N, C-alpha and C positions, 0 to 999 in steps of 0.2 A: 382478453385481459383489459381491465379498466385503466383509467388514466393514472391512478395512484400506483398501480402495479408497474406500469411502464416507467413512471418517474423513478420509482425505487430501483427497478432493474438497471436503468441507465446510470443512476447515482452510484450504485455498487460497482458497475462496470468502470466508471470514471475513477473510483477509488482504487480498484484493482490496478488500473493502468498507472495511477500516481505512485503506488507502492512499487510496481515493477520498474518505472522510470527512476525512482529513488535508488533502487538496488543497482541499476546499471550505472547511474551517476557515481555511486560509491566505488565502483570498480575503475573509473577513469584515472584516478591518481596512480594506480598500479601501471597503467599504460603510458604514464608520463604526461597526462593532460591535467593541468591545474584547474581546480574548480574554486570559484570565489564563494565562500559560504554566506557572504553578505549581499549577493546578487538578489534582486527582488524576486525573480522567478524561483530561485533555490529556496528563499525564505518562505514563499507561498507553498512550495512543495513540501517543505518540512512542517509547516503549520498545518497542512492537511493530513499528513501521514503520522506525525508524532503522537496525536491522541490515540491512534490505534496501535502503533508499534511500542510505545513506551510501557504500557501495562504488560504486554506480552514479554518484554525483555526480562522481567523479573524471574521468569521461570523457563525461558526459551534460549538461554545463553549457556553454551557448553564451552568452557575455557574462554577463548577469544572468538569463538564462532557464534554469531548472532542468527538464530533460527527464526526469530520473530517475523520477518517478512514472509517466509515460507508458510508459517502457520496462518498468518493473516490472509494470504492469497488463497489458501485452501478453505478457510472459513468463509471468505467473501464469495468464492465460487459455490460453496454449499448453500449459502443464503440466497444467491441468485437463482439457483435451481429450485430452492424451496418456494421462492416467490412465484416462479413460473408454474410450479406444480399446484400451489395454493390458489392462484388466480387463474 
């Protein structure tokens, strides 16, 4: 794999983890842990993941259930595998 393929692979891997961490953070208030939405780390995390999740929310919301993170994680995984297969 060339350098560009490696960079893209790890970039999509970091994006995968950012979305997964955002999902886990969204569950913390249910467990009684308060999350400050204005904390710099949380703002950076939302800034990274919002451009991917917001367009998906238009058609991936069923009632009050947001399926956009699941769709995003599947697509990112497929893109990572395609990068490996292509390069």
